[in-house]
C-alpha positions in Angstrom: 118.9 -88.8 66.1 122.0 -86.7 65.1 124.1 -88.2 67.6 122.9 -91.7 66.4 124.0 -90.9 63.0 127.3 -89.7 64.1 127.9 -93.0 66.1 127.1 -95.1 63.2 129.5 -92.8 60.9 132.4 -93.2 63.6 131.8 -97.0 63.6 131.8 -97.3 59.8 135.1 -95.5 59.9 136.6 -97.6 62.4 135.4 -100.7 60.6 137.0 -99.2 57.4 140.4 -98.7 59.4 140.3 -102.3 60.9 139.8 -103.6 57.4 142.6 -101.6 56.2 144.8 -103.0 59.0 143.3 -106.7 58.4 142.3 -106.7 62.0 139.0 -108.5 62.7 136.6 -107.0 65.2 136.0 -108.0 68.0 138.5 -110.6 68.1 141.5 -108.5 69.3 139.8 -107.2 72.5 143.2 -105.7 73.9 143.3 -103.4 70.8 139.7 -102.4 71.2 140.4 -101.6 74.9 143.5 -99.6 74.3 141.6 -97.6 71.4 138.8 -96.8 73.9 141.4 -95.8 76.7 142.7 -93.6 74.1 139.4 -92.1 73.2 138.4 -91.3 77.0 142.0 -89.8 77.8 142.0 -87.8 74.5 138.7 -86.3 75.4 140.2 -84.9 78.7 143.3 -83.4 77.2 141.9 -80.0 76.1 140.1 -79.4 79.4 142.9 -80.3 81.6 145.4 -78.4 79.6 143.1 -75.3 79.7 143.2 -75.7 83.4 147.1 -76.3 83.5 147.4 -73.1 81.2 145.8 -70.9 83.9 148.2 -72.1 86.4 146.4 -74.9 88.3 148.5 -77.9 89.5 147.7 -81.3 87.5 145.8 -82.9 90.4 143.7 -79.5 90.7 143.1 -79.6 87.1 141.9 -83.0 87.0 139.6 -82.6 89.9 138.2 -79.2 88.4 137.3 -80.8 84.9 136.2 -84.4 86.7 138.4 -86.0 84.3 139.2 -88.9 86.6 135.4 -89.6 87.1 134.9 -89.3 83.3 137.9 -91.7 82.4 137.4 -94.1 85.2 133.8 -94.1 85.5 131.8 -94.6 88.8 134.2 -96.6 91.0 133.1 -99.6 92.9 131.8 -98.7 96.4 131.3 -95.3 95.6 127.7 -95.4 94.4 126.5 -96.6 97.6 128.2 -93.7 99.6 126.6 -91.3 97.1 123.2 -92.8 97.6 123.6 -92.6 101.4 124.8 -88.9 101.4 121.9 -88.0 99.0 119.4 -89.6 101.4 120.8 -87.9 104.1 120.2 -84.5 102.3 116.6 -85.1 101.5 
């Protein structure tokens, strides 16, 4: 329940910011998508940064924290491959 209240609060805050900027939502989908991309990338800055500080290469840091999977989501075609490999394991 707490996560829903926090989500509602975040939505209200964004609504206030949209109002202050005189932007009507969801009319500007590009603005919303850029904002969502910023959120997704911003969530990965700290975990990837910690990996980089330990001396990992950037690609290794992204792989260790699964940043690419988190930002891009389940890529097309991977779901069927994952299902096939899980069926083989069982």
